[in-house]
MINUMI-126667 format. One record per residue: chain; residue in one letter; y, z, x of N, C-alpha, C in turn. Coordinates in Angstrom, 2 decimals, decimal comma. Atoms other than C-alpha are relative to their C-alpha. Layout:
<atoms>
  ch  aa      n_v      n_w      n_u     ca_v     ca_w     ca_u      c_v      c_w      c_u
   A   A        Y        Z        X        Y        Z        X        Y        Z        X
...
</atoms>
This chain:
<atoms>
  ch  aa      n_v      n_w      n_u     ca_v     ca_w     ca_u      c_v      c_w      c_u
   A   M     0,88     0,50     1,04    -2,30     5,90    37,47     0,32     0,67    -1,34
   A   I    -0,33    -0,71     1,23    -1,47     8,60    34,90     1,34    -0,46    -0,53
   A   R    -1,33     0,46     0,40     2,16     7,49    34,88    -0,06    -1,38    -0,64
   A   T     0,17     1,35     0,56     1,12     3,87    34,23    -0,60     0,07    -1,40
   A   A     0,62    -0,17     1,32    -1,10     4,94    31,33     1,00     0,54    -1,01
   A   L    -1,01    -0,56     0,88     1,74     6,99    29,88     1,02    -1,06    -0,40
   A   I    -0,95     1,08     0,30     4,13     4,03    30,11    -0,61    -0,98    -1,00
   A   I     0,68     0,91     0,93     1,57     1,80    28,36    -0,04     0,60    -1,39
   A   I     0,03    -0,67     1,30     1,18     4,35    25,55     1,38    -0,01    -0,65
   A   I    -1,37     0,01     0,54     4,96     4,60    25,14     0,36    -1,39    -0,48
   A   L    -0,30     1,37     0,40     5,30     0,80    25,05    -0,76    -0,39    -1,27
   A   L     0,76     0,28     1,21     2,53     0,54    22,45     0,65     0,65    -1,21
   A   N    -0,64    -0,70     1,10     4,30     3,11    20,31     1,33    -0,63    -0,38
   A   L    -1,25     0,68     0,31     7,59     1,18    20,57    -0,24    -1,26    -0,83
   A   N     0,35     1,22     0,73     5,82    -1,88    19,15    -0,66     0,29    -1,34
   A   E     0,65    -0,40     1,24     4,48     0,06    16,19     0,82     1,09    -0,68
   A   K    -0,72    -1,04     0,75     6,05     2,16    13,44    -0,94     0,57    -1,06
   A   V     0,86    -0,64     1,00     4,06     4,66    11,38     0,81     0,17    -1,29
   A   I    -0,62    -0,16     1,32     4,95     4,46     7,70    -0,56     1,25    -0,67
   A   F     0,63    -1,21     0,54     2,44     7,08     6,53    -1,35     0,17     0,66
   A   D     1,26    -0,33    -0,64    -0,47     8,79     8,28    -0,59     1,20    -0,74
   A   F     0,64    -1,08     0,75    -2,76    10,82     6,05    -0,86     0,83     0,94
   A   N     0,85    -0,92    -0,76    -4,44    13,90     7,55    -0,13     1,28    -0,81
   A   N     0,24    -1,24     0,76    -5,51    17,39     6,51     1,27     0,77    -0,33
   A   G    -1,25    -0,69     0,26    -1,92    18,64     6,67     0,97    -0,79    -0,88
   A   T    -0,87     0,87     0,79    -0,52    15,82     4,53     0,28     0,57    -1,38
   A   T    -0,37    -0,32     1,38     1,37    16,60     1,36     0,08    -1,31    -0,75
   A   I     0,02     1,26     0,75     0,69    13,91    -1,23     0,75     0,11    -1,32
   A   S    -0,68    -0,21     1,28     2,84    15,32    -4,02     1,09    -1,04    -0,28
   A   D    -1,01     1,03     0,21     5,44    12,57    -3,48    -0,59    -1,37    -0,31
   A   W     0,68     1,23     0,41     2,85     9,85    -4,15    -0,17     0,07    -1,52
   A   V    -0,04    -0,02     1,46     3,20     8,92    -7,84    -0,93    -1,07    -0,56
   A   V     0,89     0,95     0,68     0,51     7,30    -9,98     0,75    -0,62    -1,18
   A   V    -0,57     0,73     1,13     1,74     4,63   -12,40    -1,12    -0,88    -0,55
   A   E     1,08     0,75     0,65    -0,75     3,18   -14,87     0,56    -0,86    -1,12
   A   D    -0,41     0,84     1,13    -0,64     0,64   -17,65     0,29     0,82    -1,27
   A   R    -0,32    -0,88     1,14    -0,25     3,62   -20,00     1,50    -0,06    -0,33
   A   V    -1,44     0,13     0,25     3,51     3,09   -19,56     0,28    -1,13    -0,99
   A   M    -0,13     1,11     0,93     2,92    -0,03   -21,69    -1,04     0,07    -1,12
   A   G     0,98    -0,18     1,07     0,27     1,38   -24,05    -1,44    -0,18     0,41
   A   G     1,36     0,21    -0,48    -2,79     0,67   -21,89    -0,79     1,29     0,09
   A   R     0,90    -1,14    -0,04    -5,73     2,99   -21,32    -0,58     0,29     1,39
   A   S     0,50    -0,25    -1,35    -6,29     2,90   -17,55     0,42     1,40     0,45
   A   N    -0,38    -1,30    -0,55    -6,25     6,15   -15,61    -0,32     0,02     1,49
   A   A     0,16    -0,06    -1,45    -5,91     6,97   -11,94     0,47     1,35     0,52
   A   D    -0,38    -1,25    -0,65    -5,43     9,83    -9,53     0,11    -0,26     1,49
   A   I    -0,01     0,00    -1,46    -4,51    10,35    -5,92    -0,24     1,43     0,45
   A   S     0,34    -1,32    -0,53    -5,97    13,23    -3,95    -0,21    -0,13     1,50
   A   L     0,27    -0,03    -1,43    -6,57    14,26    -0,37    -1,44     0,46     0,19
   A   T     1,39    -0,36    -0,23   -10,19    14,31     0,79    -0,10     1,11     1,05
   A   E     0,23    -1,04    -1,00   -11,70    17,03     2,97     0,20    -0,53     1,42
   A   T    -0,17     0,60    -1,32   -11,50    14,60     5,90     1,44    -0,46     0,25
   A   G    -1,41     0,29    -0,20    -7,76    14,10     5,39     0,43    -1,42    -0,32
   A   H    -0,39     1,35     0,43    -7,66    10,68     3,75     0,49     0,07    -1,44
   A   A    -0,42     0,11     1,40    -5,83     9,74     0,59    -1,11    -0,71    -0,76
   A   K     0,99     0,65     0,86    -8,18     8,83    -2,25     0,71    -0,40    -1,29
   A   F    -0,57     0,58     1,22    -6,72     6,56    -4,93    -1,18    -0,52    -0,80
   A   S     1,20     0,34     0,76    -9,33     6,30    -7,66     0,27     0,11    -1,49
   A   G    -0,12    -0,08     1,44    -9,83     5,89   -11,36    -0,74    -1,12    -0,70
   A   N     0,63     1,00     0,85   -10,67     3,39   -14,06     1,07    -0,92    -0,58
   A   V    -0,90     0,98     0,60    -8,89     0,19   -15,05    -0,64    -0,47    -1,31
   A   S     0,46     0,42     1,32    -9,21    -0,67   -18,74     0,90    -1,12    -0,52
   A   L    -0,76     1,09     0,62    -8,17    -3,89   -20,46     0,37     0,32    -1,45
   A   E    -0,26    -0,40     1,38    -8,04    -2,04   -23,79     1,50     0,16    -0,24
   A   N    -1,42    -0,14     0,40    -4,68    -2,16   -25,60     0,94    -0,77     0,92
   A   N    -0,78     0,85    -0,91    -3,40    -4,94   -23,32     0,30     0,65     1,34
   A   G    -0,15    -0,64    -1,29    -3,84    -2,75   -20,25    -0,57    -0,86     1,11
   A   G     0,63     0,74    -1,06    -5,20    -3,75   -16,90     0,44     0,31     1,41
   A   F    -0,36    -0,33    -1,38    -3,66    -2,00   -13,89     0,16     1,50     0,18
   A   A    -0,30    -1,37    -0,43    -3,32     1,26   -12,01     0,62    -0,12     1,39
   A   S    -0,66     0,07    -1,30    -1,09     1,93    -9,02     0,41     1,39     0,46
   A   V    -0,55    -1,22    -0,58     0,18     4,61    -6,70     1,12    -0,43     0,94
   A   R    -1,16     0,42    -0,80     3,60     4,44    -5,06     0,59     1,19     0,74
   A   Y    -0,65    -1,01    -0,83     5,57     6,28    -2,45     1,39    -0,51     0,36
   A   R    -1,38     0,38    -0,32     9,34     6,20    -2,05     0,38     0,58     1,35
   A   L    -0,40    -0,37    -1,34    10,81     6,33     1,43     1,24    -0,80     0,36
   A   N    -1,14     0,79    -0,46    13,68     4,91     3,42    -0,20    -0,26     1,48
   A   V     0,30     0,38    -1,38    12,58     3,12     6,59     0,78    -1,26     0,31
   A   D    -0,74     1,21    -0,38    14,89     0,71     8,35    -0,50    -0,52     1,34
   A   G     0,44     0,62    -1,24    14,52    -1,55    11,38    -1,28    -0,79    -0,15
   A   I     1,27     0,67     0,32    11,70    -3,49     9,71    -0,07    -1,41     0,58
   A   K     0,01     1,40    -0,42    12,74    -6,97    10,86    -0,65    -0,22     1,37
   A   K     0,62     0,19    -1,31    11,38    -6,36    14,35    -1,53     0,04    -0,07
   A   F     1,45    -0,04     0,19     7,86    -6,03    12,91    -0,44    -1,20    -0,83
   A   S     0,49     1,16     0,74     5,71    -8,85    11,56    -1,18     0,31    -0,91
   A   K     1,21    -0,30     0,77     2,69    -7,09    10,06    -0,01     1,45    -0,50
   A   A     0,37    -1,33     0,48     1,71    -4,15     7,90    -1,48     0,17     0,35
   A   V     1,38    -0,28    -0,40    -1,49    -2,60     9,28    -0,45     1,24    -0,77
   A   I     0,48    -1,09     0,84    -3,52    -0,41     6,94    -1,47     0,25     0,31
   A   R     1,40    -0,39    -0,19    -6,71     1,46     7,78    -0,47     0,62    -1,30
   A   L     0,47    -0,43     1,30    -8,72     1,94     4,64    -1,48    -0,26    -0,18
   A   K     1,38     0,24     0,40   -12,13     2,04     3,03     0,00    -0,20    -1,50
   A   G     0,01     0,32     1,42   -12,45     0,31    -0,30    -1,41    -0,05    -0,54
   A   D     1,25     0,05     0,75   -15,20    -0,33    -2,77    -0,46    -1,43    -0,25
   A   G     0,36     1,40     0,17   -15,53    -4,09    -2,39     0,90    -0,74    -0,99
   A   K    -0,90     0,62     0,98   -12,73    -4,78    -4,86     1,28    -0,48     0,68
   A   N    -1,29     0,49    -0,49    -9,39    -6,53    -4,44     1,11     0,94    -0,45
   A   Y    -1,17    -0,83     0,27    -6,14    -4,58    -4,29     1,25    -0,76     0,42
   A   Q    -1,26     0,55    -0,45    -2,49    -5,36    -3,78     0,75     1,08     0,78
   A   F    -0,95    -0,85    -0,71    -0,11    -3,88    -1,24     1,37    -0,56    -0,33
   A   R    -1,31     0,43     0,46     3,49    -4,00    -2,42     1,10     0,75     0,75
   A   L    -1,18    -0,58    -0,63     6,85    -3,38    -0,79     1,22    -0,26    -0,86
   A   K    -1,32     0,22     0,58    10,32    -2,92    -2,21     1,02     0,32     1,09
   A   N    -1,05    -0,32    -0,96    13,41    -3,12    -0,08     1,15     0,75    -0,67
   A   K    -0,98    -0,79     0,75    15,61    -1,63    -2,83    -0,70     0,59    -1,22
   A   L     0,65    -0,66     1,14    14,45     0,90    -5,40     0,41    -0,59    -1,34
   A   N    -0,45     0,49     1,30    16,56    -0,63    -8,15    -0,40    -1,45    -0,26
   A   D     0,54     1,33     0,27    14,98    -4,09    -7,72    -1,17     0,12    -0,97
   A   R     1,14     0,00     0,91    12,58    -4,90   -10,53    -1,23    -0,60     0,66
   A   H     1,12     0,68    -0,63    10,42    -7,08    -8,32    -0,46     0,73     1,27
   A   S     0,59    -0,48    -1,25     8,14    -6,17    -5,44    -0,43    -1,21     0,82
   A   Y     0,58     1,03    -0,87     6,84    -8,17    -2,49    -1,47     0,35     0,15
   A   I     1,42    -0,28     0,25     3,09    -8,50    -2,86    -0,89    -0,81     0,92
   A   Q     1,08     0,72    -0,64     0,05    -9,38    -0,83    -1,31     0,65    -0,41
   A   E     1,31    -0,49     0,40    -3,51    -9,06    -2,08    -0,90     0,11     1,22
   A   F     0,99    -0,12    -1,06    -6,33    -7,87     0,16    -1,33     0,39    -0,62
   A   S     1,36    -0,30     0,45   -10,08    -7,51    -0,20    -0,57     1,13     0,83
   A   T     0,68    -1,07    -0,72   -12,15    -4,50     0,72    -1,49    -0,34     0,07
   A   N     1,41     0,34    -0,19   -15,76    -4,55     1,93    -0,95     1,19    -0,06
   A   G     0,86    -1,18     0,10   -17,08    -1,02     1,37    -0,11     0,80     1,30
   A   E     0,01    -0,66    -1,30   -16,62    -0,08     5,05     1,43     0,32     0,41
   A   W    -1,33    -0,22    -0,56   -13,71     1,32     7,04     0,45    -1,30     0,64
   A   Q    -0,54     1,22    -0,60   -11,50    -1,60     8,00     1,49     0,18     0,24
   A   E    -1,43     0,03    -0,26    -8,09    -2,18     9,46     0,47    -1,39    -0,40
   A   I    -0,48     1,30     0,46    -6,35    -4,91     7,55     1,42    -0,21     0,49
   A   E    -1,34     0,36    -0,43    -3,27    -6,73     8,77     0,57    -0,98    -1,01
   A   L    -0,67     0,85     0,98    -0,88    -8,22     6,24     1,29    -0,53     0,61
   A   D    -1,18     0,65    -0,55     1,75   -10,70     7,39     1,17     0,23    -0,94
   A   L    -1,15    -0,32     0,85     5,10    -9,45     6,07     0,67    -1,26    -0,55
   A   A    -0,67     1,23     0,43     6,52   -13,00     5,90    -0,76    -0,71    -1,13
   A   K     0,80     0,62     1,07     3,70   -13,97     3,50     0,01     0,83    -1,28
   A   M    -0,06    -0,83     1,20     4,47   -11,18     1,03     0,97    -0,66    -0,98
   A   H    -0,80     0,76     0,97     5,68   -13,03    -2,06     0,59     0,93    -1,06
   A   P    -0,64    -0,82     1,03     8,07   -11,67    -4,69    -0,69    -0,21    -1,34
   A   G     0,64     0,08     1,31     6,51   -10,86    -8,03     0,51     1,08    -0,93
   A   F    -0,39    -0,97     1,03     7,28    -9,11   -11,28    -0,90    -0,21    -1,21
   A   R     0,89     0,01     1,16     4,78    -8,27   -14,05    -0,98    -1,18     0,03
   A   G     1,02     1,02    -0,13     2,17   -10,67   -12,72     0,50    -1,41     0,24
   A   R    -0,56     1,33    -0,23     4,53   -13,60   -12,18     0,59    -0,08     1,40
   A   I    -0,62     0,26    -1,29     5,51   -15,06    -8,82     1,41    -0,51    -0,27
   A   L    -1,40     0,36     0,20     9,28   -15,36    -8,62     0,45    -1,08     0,99
   A   D    -0,52     1,09    -0,83    11,21   -18,30    -7,21     1,17     0,50     0,87
   A   I    -0,95    -0,49    -0,99    13,02   -16,36    -4,50    -0,78     0,11     1,32
   A   P     0,70     0,00    -1,30    12,22   -16,16    -0,75    -0,96     1,18     0,16
   A   N     0,93    -1,07    -0,37     9,32   -14,12     0,62     0,73     1,10     0,75
   A   W    -0,55    -1,16    -0,69     9,90   -10,78     2,37     0,75    -0,42     1,26
   A   D    -0,82     0,20    -1,20    12,69   -10,94     4,95     1,08     1,07     0,01
   A   H    -0,95    -1,10     0,13    14,30    -7,52     4,76    -0,16     0,98     1,16
   A   D     0,00    -0,95    -1,09    15,15    -4,77     7,20    -0,27     1,44    -0,45
   A   I     0,20    -1,35     0,55    14,55    -1,78     4,89    -1,18    -0,01    -0,98
   A   I     1,04    -0,25     1,02    11,52    -0,50     2,95     0,37     1,29    -0,70
   A   Q    -0,29    -1,20     0,77    12,27     1,93     0,13    -1,16     0,41    -0,91
   A   E     1,17    -0,38     0,80     8,91     1,87    -1,67    -1,21    -0,80     0,45
   A   I     1,28     0,67    -0,24     5,27     1,10    -0,91    -0,91     0,35    -1,16
   A   T     0,88    -0,18     1,15     2,61     0,68    -3,58    -1,36    -0,62     0,29
   A   F     1,33     0,60     0,08    -1,13     0,12    -3,84    -0,29    -0,18    -1,47
   A   L     0,25     0,31     1,40    -2,18    -1,56    -7,08    -1,35    -0,70    -0,13
   A   I     1,21     0,74     0,37    -5,45    -2,67    -8,64     0,23    -0,55    -1,40
   A   G    -0,18     0,67     1,29    -5,34    -5,17   -11,49    -0,73    -1,32     0,01
   A   N     0,84     1,19    -0,16    -8,23    -7,63   -11,34    -0,39    -0,67    -1,32
   A   K     0,24     0,60     1,32    -8,17    -8,56   -15,06    -1,42     0,25    -0,50
   A   K     1,30    -0,40     0,53   -11,39    -6,68   -15,80    -0,09     1,52    -0,04
   A   N     0,28    -1,43     0,07   -12,64    -3,24   -16,77    -0,79     0,37     1,24
   A   E     0,73    -0,40    -1,20   -13,69    -1,45   -13,60     0,46     1,37     0,50
   A   E    -0,33    -1,21    -0,72   -13,87     1,85   -11,81     0,38    -0,40     1,42
   A   F    -0,43     0,34    -1,35   -12,25     1,93    -8,38     0,18     1,24     0,84
   A   S    -0,23    -1,07    -0,95   -11,91     4,04    -5,27     0,44    -0,61     1,33
   A   L    -0,57     0,51    -1,24    -9,74     3,35    -2,23     0,41     1,19     0,86
   A   L    -0,39    -1,02    -0,97    -9,53     5,67     0,79     1,00    -0,61     0,96
   A   I    -1,05     0,52    -0,89    -6,41     5,27     2,93     0,20     1,00     1,14
   A   D    -0,19    -0,82    -1,19    -6,06     6,58     6,48     1,45    -0,07     0,48
   A   Y    -1,39     0,14    -0,44    -2,71     5,16     7,62     0,58    -1,35    -0,40
   A   I    -0,76     1,22     0,23    -0,05     2,54     7,04     1,00    -0,09     1,15
   A   R    -0,88     0,19    -1,16     1,79     1,17    10,09     0,59    -1,39    -0,03
   A   L    -0,58     1,33    -0,22     4,01    -1,73    11,03    -0,18    -0,34     1,47
   A   K     0,04     0,44    -1,41     3,53    -3,79    14,16     0,55    -1,40     0,11
</atoms>
């Protein structure tokens, strides 16, 4: 019985890949905040680690000076992605909409984007990788959706075209 349970756990782990798992021992110094300030905007954001070991991406989005977004990104190099169909993210938002973005090459200007809604509670959202559309500076590009085997950058972005404070807690990001 124990052997069967162990085999099931191993098989479940083979069908899933952890991209990032936040906990009390996590170093978040490689997560970089990028705001509309790079274009003259006035939004501000921060990423920190909570006492419970979750990432907290929070701040204020301002439309002042043609602003309107805040993001946090993490560069990595994960291959073997084609065998997975979904990004699974456990998070707790504030009822606002966010975007999850992937890049398969760091030097690409575009990202592959899917928006998701939060409900104020802990939730596990599943995003279909094949539905992640290519976009650049708010425009959808006329190239195919995500179909790559490598991820070199992940990003969370808020840009709802309004002034708003935001707070997003992130527990983990996995592929399945």
